[in-house]
N, C-alpha and C positions, 0 to 999 in steps of 0.2 A: 505493497502502500503505499498513496506517498500522504503524507499533511500539505492541507494546500493553503495558502495564505490569505490574509484579508485583506484586497487591497483595491477596499471600500468601506464608505462611510452608511449609513444610514440613511441618510438623506440623497445617497444617491441611487437607492432602488426603487425602483419604479412605484406606479402607484396603477391599480385595474382601473382604465375609467369609462367599461363598458356598466351601464344601471344594471341592478340584481335585476333576474326576472325568474319566475315561478319555475320549479322541477317539471320536468315535464320529457319525453320520451327516450328514455333510457328503460329499453327492452328488458326482463327480469326475465332467464329462461332457466328450468329444473332440467337440471341434466340427464338427469337422471328418467323424464319421463317419457313416453314416448312418443315421437316428433320431436324430438330436441332438434335432432339435426336439421330439419328446415327451418326450425326455428331460430338457431342460430345462423343457417346461410340469412334468412332475411336482414335479421338485425348485424349481420356483418355488411350484407350489401344497403339496407340504408343511415344506420348511423356510425357500424365501425365500432361499438363499441356495447358492451351491456352487464347484464349482472348475474351473477352464476349460483343460483341453486343449489338444497345437497348435490356438494362440489366432492366430499368425500374426507376432506380436511380437519381433522380431531381440533377441537375449540380448544382444546388443551394446550397444543399446540403455538397455535396462536397466541392465544392470550401469556404463554413460556415466552415466547422471542419477545412479545409486547415489553413483558415484565424486564427481563434481559438489554433488550435495547435501551430502554430508556435509561435503564441504570448508565451502562457508558453515557450514554450523551448527557447525562446530570457530572458525567465526574469532568471535574477543571480542565480547561482549554487546552493547557501543556500538559495532562496528563493522557488525554485524546492525540497529541502529536506523536506520542511516543510509540503507537502502534502503525509505523507507517513503513513501507518497504519501497515498492515500483511502482511507476508511471503506467498506464492513467486511473490505477485503483485504489483506493486506500480513502480516509478520513477527507472531507469537505468541507469550509464555512464559506459562505456566503458566496463561493467564485464557482459558476457553475459553470466546465470547460474549458478550454483557452482562448477563449473569442470575446473575452469581455461583458456573458451574461455574467446577471448577477440575481441573487436573490435571496428572501429573509430564512435561511434554512441551514442545516449542516446536515449534513449525510457520513456514509458507509456506502459508496461503491466495490463491488466486489466479484472475481474470477467464479465460475462455477466449471468441477474439473470431474465428470462420473458421479454426480451429485457430493461434492466434495468442493467445501469451499477452499478458497487457493488463498490463504490470511491466517497462516502460523502464528500471526501474532496478535491474532483478537483473542480478548483475554477466555480462558478454556468451554467457562459457561454458555457464552450469546455465540462463540464459534460452534457450540455443541446444536445450540436452540437453530441456529442459523442451516446446518445442516438436516437435522431433523424435517425443518420445515418444507428447505429445501426440497428432500425425497417426495414430499407428501405434495408441491404444489407443482412438480415434474412431473407427476399424473396427473395433473389436473391440464395440464397444458397437452400432455400425451390423449387424453380423453376428448377435450375441444377440439386438438387438431384431428381426428376423426371423427367428428360430428362435421368439421369446416368441407373436408374430402366428402363427406355422404349427401351433406346437402347441396353441393357442388355436381351431383353427381357422377362424381369420380368412381369407375371402376375399383380403382384399387382404393383403401380408406387408410390405407398407409401411405402416403404418395406423399403427404405434406409431414404428419409425424417423421417420416427416415432422415428428413432433413433437418432437425432437430436434436429429436431426442433419440433418436438411431445411429447420428452420424459421430466417425472419427472427425473431434478436432471442433466439433461444432462452437457454436461463441454466445453459448450461454453465459448470462450473468444477473443477478441478485443484488435491490439498491434497497437503500435504506434511511426512509426520509425523513428527519426531525425540525420539527416547524412551531418554533416556539411560539407562545404568544406575542405577540408583536409591539413596543411601548405605543407606536404611532397611531394616528388613525385607522380606521378599516380600507380595504384597499391594497394592502400593500402588495407586491409581489411577493410570492413564495416562491413560486418554478414560474417561469414565462412560460409562452404558447409556443406550441412545440409538436412535432409529430413522433412516435418512438419507428425508428426506422428499421427495426428488424422485423421479426413473421409476425411472431404475436408477446402480447409483455400481460401477465398475470397480477393485479395489484390486490392488495387488503392495506385496510387502513382501521385506525381504533374508532373512537365516534366524535371524534372531530373536523366537522365538514371544511373544505374547502376547494375540491376539484370541482373543475367546470371544463364542459367540453363544448366544440361549437359544431350545432348542427349544418345542414345542408343548405341553409337557406343562408347563412351568417351570424346565428344567435348564438350567444353564450349561454348555458344553461347551466345551473351547479347539480351537483350528484350528489344528492342525499347519504351520508354517512349510513355503512350498516358494516358494523364487523363482523357479521356470522355471515356476507357473502362474499363471494370474489366477484373483480369487475376484471375485463380482457376485453383489450386493445387490439384493434386490425393494425400493423405493422408497413411501413411503407413496402420493406420485399414483398409480404402479403398482395398486395395491390396489385403491384407488377404480376406474380405469379398465376392472378385473374386476372389477368388483362382490365382491372379497374372493376371488376364486377365487388368486387366488396374494397370499399376504401379504407384508408389509414386514417385517424379521426384527427382533429387541432385538441388539443386539449392545455389545463393550466391548473395552476393553485394558488387561492390565495391565502396567506396567512391568517392566523388567528387572530382575534383583536386583542388586546390587551383585557385580563379579567376572565380571558378562558384554560380551555386546557389545550394542551401541545396537540397537535396533529401529527399522529404518525403514522407513517407507509410503507407496505413491504411490496417492493414488485419484483418479480422474476423476467427477466427476459426470455425468452426465444429468438436465437438467430442461428445461422447456417455456420457451415464451415467456411472458409476464409474462399477457396475455391471454385463453392459452391455457384452453378452458372443459376442463376436471376433471370427468367426469361416466361411470358405466359406459356400454361403447362398444355401442350397440345392439344390434350385431352377435352380442354374446354374450347378451344377454338371453332367455329362455325366454319362453313363453306365460305370463305373468302372474306371472313374477317382477319383484319390488319394486327399488329401488335402496337399497343400507343406508347411501348418502350423497345427503347435499342434495347441490344442482350448487356449484359455486365455480371461481374462474379459478387460476393458479398465482402469479398476484400476493397475490392472497387470501390464497391458503396460508402463502406463504412469508411475510407479513406476519404474520401470525400464529404462527406456527412461531419466529421469530425473539423471540417475546415471551414463548416460554416457558422452563422447564427442560429441560438434556438429557434427566431422566427423563422427563418428563411425555409422556401419554398426547394426540399432537399431532391425531389423528385424533376425537378425542369429541365434541369441538366440531360436528363436520360429521355426525356421523350420525344416522342417525333413528332414531326407537323400536325396531323390529324390527330395527337390529342391536345395539343396548344390549342388547333380550332375547335376542338368540341369542349376544353375548358372555356375560352371566350365565350362561348354560345350560352352555355351556361351563367356563369357572372354576369351577363350583359340583359338576361333573365331571369334574373332572381332579386328580392330586396335583400342586399347585403348590412342590415342594421348590425352593428358593430363588429363588423368584420373585419381581418385582418388583409381581404382580398383590396380595398379600397386604398386610394392611393394614399399615402401616408410620406412626410417628410421623413429628411433619413435619421435615428436615433444619437444623441447623442455620445462617446465615446463612454465605456463601459455600463450602457444601461441598455438592459433586456426591452426589444419593441415589446410592446403590452399595449391591448388597442381596448 
C-alpha cells in the first residue's frame, strides 16, 4: 500500500450543486427468485444499477468488517500511514487518484488475488474480515455475472464470469471508503461523479446515505442506504462487451453533514486480466449490427482511464463514429437537468468537477 498525502484544504473540496431529488428508479432484484436473470438484464439496460436482495452474504460478515474498518479509520492519522507499501494501492486521504480529484473521505484500496487481500501490513483482524467478506461477495459477483449472461440470451452462462472470477490474473480490487461527518454545510463532495471502468462493482454501505446515481435523462437521484442489500453497478467494460445494451452508471457520493454518523462503504470491483480483449461479444451482435467501440485490452483501457479525471468520459476515445452520432441524438432529445453532459467551464486545479 501507499500512504497518500493531503494536498488540499477543506475549502478546495467542491460542493455538489445539484438540488436534492426524491428517491426513485433504483430496481430491487431478489437474486434467488425465478425471473431474476430477466430482471437483472432490464435493470442493466435501463439504469445500469440495482439493489440485490437474498444475495447470500451473511450479515455477521458484513457487520464484522464494518466494525473493524471503523476501528482502523478511528486510528490517529500517523498510525494509518504506517500501513503502506506500493502504489497505487493503500491508504489515502482526500486525494482520489493522481490527477487532481479530491473529496471528503479516506480509504483503503486493495488488490485481490485468489480471494486473498494483497496487503500483509494491515491489522490482522481487519485483513481477516476483508478476506472472509471478499470470498462471500465474489460468490455474489459470480452469480450476478451468470444472471447477466442468461438475461442477455447467451448460450454460455459462464461467458462473463470467466473473464473475472475464473480468469488467471484477473484484476479484482476491494475499496473501503470512509466519509467522516463534514464540519461544513451540506452537499460537500465525498467522491466526485464517475463511472467504474471494470466489468461490475458490488457495493455495501452502512446506514448513512450519500450515494447518488445519474438517470438516463440526466437527473441525479439519491440511493437510500440499506446495509442488508448489495448494490451492483454496470462498469464501462461491460457496456462495451454488450455493445451498449448495458450502460455503465455515473454515480457520486455526498459527504455526511455535521452531526451525522460517518458513511462507510465497501466495494468489490470485478475486472478482467490485462490481456483480456474487450469488444462486443459476437453472440450478441445481430445481422448488420456494427460495433460502437474499437477493440482494446483491459490493460489498455485501465492505463488510459488512470490518466483521466473522475468526471471525464473515459469511453470517448474508444467510441467509433456511429456511437458518437447516437450519443449526440440522445443528448439533444433529452432534458439534461443537472446533467454532466451540459457544457461547463473547466474546473480550477485540484478540484473535482461536480454539477
